[in-house]
C-alpha positions as CSV (number, residue, x, y, z in Angstrom):
1,M,-6.8,3.1,-24.6
2,A,-10.7,3.6,-24.4
3,L,-12.2,3.7,-21.0
4,D,-14.2,0.5,-21.8
5,E,-11.0,-1.3,-22.9
6,D,-9.4,-0.3,-19.5
7,R,-12.4,-1.8,-17.6
8,R,-12.3,-5.2,-19.6
9,A,-8.7,-5.3,-18.6
10,D,-9.7,-5.0,-14.8
11,R,-12.3,-7.7,-15.4
12,R,-9.6,-10.2,-16.8
13,V,-7.8,-9.9,-13.5
14,D,-11.0,-10.2,-11.4
15,T,-12.0,-13.4,-13.1
16,L,-8.5,-15.1,-12.4
17,L,-10.1,-16.2,-9.1
18,P,-13.0,-18.5,-9.6
19,G,-16.3,-16.5,-8.6
20,G,-14.5,-13.3,-8.6
21,D,-17.1,-11.8,-11.1
22,A,-20.2,-12.6,-9.0
23,D,-22.4,-10.0,-7.6
24,G,-21.4,-8.9,-4.2
25,V,-17.6,-9.3,-4.8
26,L,-16.2,-5.8,-4.6
27,Y,-12.9,-4.0,-5.7
28,L,-11.6,-0.5,-4.8
29,R,-10.2,1.1,-7.9
30,R,-12.5,4.1,-8.9
31,V,-14.4,6.4,-7.0
32,G,-17.7,4.5,-7.9
33,D,-16.1,1.5,-6.3
34,S,-15.8,3.6,-3.2
35,D,-19.5,4.6,-3.2
36,Q,-20.4,1.2,-3.7
37,I,-18.7,-0.2,-0.7
38,K,-19.7,2.7,1.5
39,A,-23.5,1.9,0.7
40,T,-23.0,-1.8,1.2
41,F,-21.7,-0.9,4.8
42,Q,-25.3,0.3,5.3
43,T,-26.8,-3.4,4.7
44,A,-24.2,-6.0,5.1
45,A,-23.8,-8.1,8.2
46,R,-20.6,-10.1,7.5
47,I,-17.8,-9.3,5.1
48,A,-15.0,-11.4,4.1
49,V,-11.8,-9.5,3.2
50,I,-9.3,-10.9,0.9
51,G,-5.9,-9.6,1.4
52,A,-4.3,-7.6,4.5
53,G,-2.7,-5.0,2.7
54,W,-3.6,-1.3,3.0
55,I,-6.8,-1.6,1.0
56,G,-8.0,-4.6,2.9
57,L,-7.2,-3.2,6.1
58,E,-8.8,0.2,5.8
59,C,-11.8,-1.5,4.5
60,T,-11.8,-3.7,7.4
61,A,-11.6,-0.8,9.9
62,A,-14.4,1.1,8.2
63,A,-16.7,-2.1,8.2
64,R,-16.0,-2.7,11.8
65,A,-16.9,1.1,12.7
66,A,-20.1,0.3,10.8
67,G,-20.8,-2.6,13.2
68,I,-20.0,-5.5,10.6
69,E,-18.5,-8.7,11.3
70,V,-15.4,-9.0,9.4
71,T,-13.0,-12.0,8.5
72,V,-9.6,-11.1,6.8
73,L,-8.1,-13.7,4.9
74,E,-4.2,-13.5,4.1
75,A,-1.6,-15.9,2.6
76,A,1.2,-14.2,4.6
77,E,1.9,-14.9,8.4
78,L,0.9,-11.4,9.4
79,P,-0.7,-8.2,7.9
80,L,1.4,-5.8,5.7
81,L,4.3,-8.3,6.1
82,R,6.0,-7.3,2.8
83,V,5.8,-3.6,3.3
84,L,6.5,-3.3,7.0
85,G,8.2,-6.4,8.1
86,P,7.3,-8.6,11.1
87,E,8.3,-6.0,13.7
88,V,5.8,-3.5,12.8
89,A,3.2,-5.8,11.2
90,R,2.4,-7.2,14.6
91,V,1.3,-3.7,15.7
92,F,-1.4,-3.8,13.1
93,A,-2.2,-7.4,13.8
94,G,-2.9,-6.5,17.4
95,L,-4.9,-3.4,16.4
96,H,-7.6,-5.3,14.3
97,R,-7.9,-8.2,16.8
98,E,-8.6,-5.5,19.5
99,H,-11.4,-4.4,17.4
100,G,-12.9,-7.8,16.9
101,V,-11.7,-8.7,13.6
102,D,-11.3,-12.4,12.6
103,L,-7.7,-12.8,11.2
104,R,-6.8,-15.9,9.4
105,F,-3.2,-16.0,8.3
106,G,-1.5,-18.4,6.2
107,V,-4.5,-19.3,4.1
108,Q,-5.2,-19.9,0.6
109,V,-8.4,-18.9,-1.2
110,S,-9.7,-21.3,-3.7
111,E,-12.8,-19.6,-4.9
112,I,-15.5,-17.1,-3.9
113,T,-18.8,-19.1,-3.7
114,A,-22.0,-17.9,-4.9
115,A,-25.7,-18.6,-4.7
116,G,-28.1,-17.4,-7.7
117,G,-25.2,-15.3,-8.9
118,R,-24.4,-13.5,-5.8
119,A,-21.5,-14.1,-3.7
120,N,-22.1,-15.9,-0.3
121,G,-18.7,-16.6,1.1
122,V,-15.1,-17.8,0.3
123,R,-13.8,-21.3,0.2
124,L,-10.2,-21.9,1.3
125,A,-7.8,-24.5,0.0
126,D,-8.3,-26.6,3.2
127,G,-11.7,-27.1,2.2
128,S,-13.4,-24.8,4.9
129,H,-15.9,-22.1,4.0
130,V,-16.2,-18.6,5.4
131,E,-19.7,-17.1,5.1
132,A,-20.1,-13.6,4.0
133,D,-22.8,-11.3,2.6
134,V,-20.1,-9.3,0.7
135,V,-16.4,-10.2,-0.5
136,I,-14.0,-7.4,-0.7
137,A,-11.1,-8.3,-2.9
138,G,-8.1,-6.1,-1.7
139,V,-5.2,-8.3,-3.2
140,G,-3.6,-5.5,-5.4
141,I,-3.8,-4.8,-9.1
142,T,-1.2,-5.0,-11.9
143,P,-0.5,-1.5,-13.6
144,N,-2.3,-1.3,-16.9
145,T,0.7,-0.9,-19.2
146,Q,-1.0,-2.2,-22.4
147,L,-1.0,1.0,-24.4
148,A,2.7,1.5,-23.5
149,E,3.5,-2.1,-24.7
150,V,1.7,-1.4,-28.0
151,A,3.6,2.0,-28.3
152,G,6.9,-0.1,-27.9
153,L,7.8,1.5,-24.6
154,E,10.2,-0.4,-22.1
155,V,7.8,-2.0,-19.3
156,S,8.8,-3.7,-16.1
157,N,6.4,-3.5,-13.2
158,G,4.9,-0.2,-15.0
159,V,6.2,2.0,-17.5
160,V,10.0,2.5,-17.1
161,V,11.0,6.3,-16.9
162,D,14.1,8.1,-15.9
163,A,14.4,10.5,-13.0
164,G,12.8,13.1,-15.2
165,L,9.6,10.9,-16.0
166,R,10.9,10.3,-19.5
167,S,10.0,6.8,-21.0
168,S,12.3,4.8,-23.3
169,D,10.7,7.1,-26.0
170,P,12.1,10.6,-25.3
171,D,8.9,12.1,-26.5
172,I,6.7,10.2,-24.2
173,F,6.6,10.7,-20.3
174,A,4.6,8.7,-17.5
175,A,3.6,9.8,-14.1
176,G,1.6,8.4,-11.3
177,D,1.2,4.8,-10.1
178,V,1.9,3.3,-13.5
179,A,5.4,4.8,-13.7
180,S,8.4,3.0,-12.5
181,A,10.6,5.9,-11.9
182,L,14.3,6.1,-11.2
183,H,14.6,7.7,-8.1
184,P,17.9,9.8,-7.7
185,V,18.0,9.6,-3.7
186,L,17.4,5.8,-3.6
187,G,19.2,4.9,-6.6
188,R,16.6,2.5,-8.1
189,H,13.5,2.4,-9.9
190,I,10.3,2.4,-7.7
191,R,6.7,2.5,-8.5
192,V,4.6,3.8,-5.7
193,E,0.9,3.2,-5.6
194,H,-0.2,6.5,-3.7
195,W,-2.0,9.7,-4.8
196,A,1.0,11.7,-3.5
197,N,2.9,10.6,-6.8
198,A,-0.1,11.4,-8.9
199,L,-0.2,14.9,-7.2
200,N,3.4,15.8,-7.4
201,Q,4.8,13.9,-10.5
202,P,3.1,15.9,-13.1
203,Q,4.8,19.1,-12.4
204,A,8.2,17.4,-12.9
205,A,7.4,15.7,-16.1
206,A,6.0,19.1,-17.4
207,Q,9.3,20.8,-16.6
208,A,11.0,18.0,-18.3
209,M,8.9,18.6,-21.4
210,L,10.0,22.1,-21.5
211,G,13.4,21.1,-21.5
212,Q,14.2,21.9,-18.0
213,D,17.0,19.8,-16.1
214,V,14.7,18.3,-13.4
215,A,14.6,15.1,-11.4
216,Y,11.8,14.0,-9.3
217,D,13.3,13.3,-6.0
218,K,10.6,13.4,-3.3
219,V,10.7,10.9,-0.6
220,P,7.9,8.2,-1.2
221,Y,5.2,8.8,1.2
222,F,1.8,7.5,2.2
223,Y,-0.5,7.4,5.3
224,T,-3.4,5.5,6.7
225,D,-6.0,6.0,9.5
226,Q,-7.4,2.9,11.0
227,Y,-9.6,3.0,14.2
228,D,-7.7,5.3,16.5
229,L,-4.5,4.8,14.7
230,G,-3.1,7.3,12.3
231,M,0.2,6.9,10.7
232,E,2.5,8.5,8.0
233,Y,5.3,6.7,6.3
234,A,8.1,8.1,4.3
235,G,10.9,6.1,2.6
236,Y,11.3,3.0,0.8
237,V,12.2,-0.4,1.9
238,E,12.3,-3.7,-0.3
239,P,10.9,-6.8,1.4
240,G,13.6,-8.1,3.9
241,G,15.9,-5.2,2.7
242,Y,16.8,-3.6,6.0
243,D,19.1,-4.8,8.9
244,Q,17.1,-3.5,11.9
245,V,14.0,-1.7,13.1
246,V,14.6,1.0,15.8
247,F,11.5,2.3,17.9
248,R,11.1,5.6,19.6
249,G,8.2,6.0,22.0
250,D,5.6,3.7,23.3
251,V,4.8,0.8,21.0
252,D,2.1,-0.8,23.4
253,R,0.3,2.5,23.5
254,R,0.6,3.0,19.7
255,E,2.3,6.3,20.0
256,F,5.8,5.7,18.3
257,I,8.2,6.2,15.4
258,A,9.8,3.2,13.7
259,F,12.8,3.5,11.7
260,W,14.2,0.9,9.1
261,L,17.8,1.0,9.1
262,G,20.3,-0.6,6.5
263,E,24.1,-0.1,6.9
264,G,23.4,2.3,9.8
265,R,21.3,4.7,7.4
266,V,17.5,5.5,7.7
267,L,15.9,4.0,4.8
268,A,12.1,4.6,5.9
269,G,10.4,5.9,8.9
270,M,6.8,5.8,10.2
271,N,5.2,8.0,12.7
272,V,2.2,6.4,14.6
273,N,0.0,8.6,16.5
274,I,2.9,11.2,16.6
275,W,2.5,14.4,14.4
276,D,4.8,17.1,12.9
277,V,7.8,14.8,12.6
278,N,7.4,13.5,9.1
279,D,9.5,16.3,7.5
280,A,12.3,15.4,9.9
281,I,11.9,11.7,8.9
282,Q,12.0,12.6,5.2
283,A,15.1,14.7,5.9
284,L,16.9,11.7,7.6
285,V,15.9,9.5,4.5
286,S,17.2,12.0,2.1
287,D,20.4,12.8,3.9
288,G,21.7,9.2,3.6
289,R,24.2,9.6,6.6
290,P,24.6,6.9,9.3
291,V,22.7,7.5,12.4
292,D,23.2,6.3,16.1
293,P,20.5,3.9,16.9
294,D,20.7,4.6,20.6
295,R,20.1,8.5,20.0
296,L,17.5,7.6,17.4
297,S,15.4,5.6,19.8
298,D,15.7,8.5,22.6
299,P,12.6,10.7,22.3
300,S,14.8,13.3,24.1
301,V,17.2,13.7,21.5
302,P,15.9,15.9,18.4
303,L,15.8,13.9,15.2
304,E,18.0,16.5,13.6
305,E,20.7,15.5,15.9
306,V,20.8,11.6,15.4
307,A,23.2,11.5,12.6
308,R,26.9,10.0,13.6
C-alpha cells in the first residue's frame, strides 16, 4: 500500500468524530506527530486530551511539565481501566490529580468545536464545553489491515499469524503491532501495540522464513514514564480476566510491584519505581506455576521463591 493511501486511511478514522480533522487536533502515530505535539507545548496554554490511555496520559504528563493546563476526557470511570483494572488504575488517577490535571471520567465526546477552521475545545454529550487551544486525540487506532485483506489473509484485530509469525498464507509473514500472533506461553492470539514487538519479532519471522522451527515466546512488555513515576509491565491480562491483584511494597509512595493472578498463577506484573526486577516478573509469568499470595506480597521473600 502506498504511503499516501495509508495516510488517507488514518484520516478516515480521524473524521469519524465531528471536528476531528480541524487544525489544532493532534494525533500521535508518527515521528512527525511527536515533533508537532512537542512544538505545540511551547505555545499552548490549555489542552484537552481525549482518552486516558497510555498515549493520552503520557501526553498529559509532558504537557503539565511544560506548565500547560490539561483536561482529560475519558468515557470509563478510571484511566487505563481496561489494561490495569480498578485496583491499579486508581494509582494513575491519583498521580495526575496531584499534578493538577482536570480528570473527567464517565463523559462522552460529541464533537471537537472549531472557529475559523481551528479547534477551540470539545463539546460533551451533556452539552458542556471544554475550552482548549489544542485537542490531543489519544483514543487508540485500528490496525491497518487493508493490504492483508486484499491479499486474502485471515484478519481479526490485526493480521492473524501463528507462533512463527506465519499468516494464513504460508509464504507471508507479519510482525509488529499489526500482527495478532499466537503466543505459545499464553495459549492465545494477542496483538501488542509496543515497539518491543517491532524490535524483537522480525528476527523470529526471519528464522521461520529460513525454515527453522521457531516460536516467538517473549513475554509481552511495555513501560511508561509519567512525572516521577516510572514503571515496567510484563505479561498479558484480558479486561476482567484475573482473580485478584497482589501488591508488594508501598502503594501510597508509588514504590511497589503489582501482580495480577488468575487461578493462583501470575498473569502479569508491574514494577513501579522499583528496578531490576522485571526479569524475575517475566520468569513468574512464563513459569505458570501457582504462587503463594502471602509470600508474593512479602518484600523479604525473593520472587524466585514464591512458587508453591
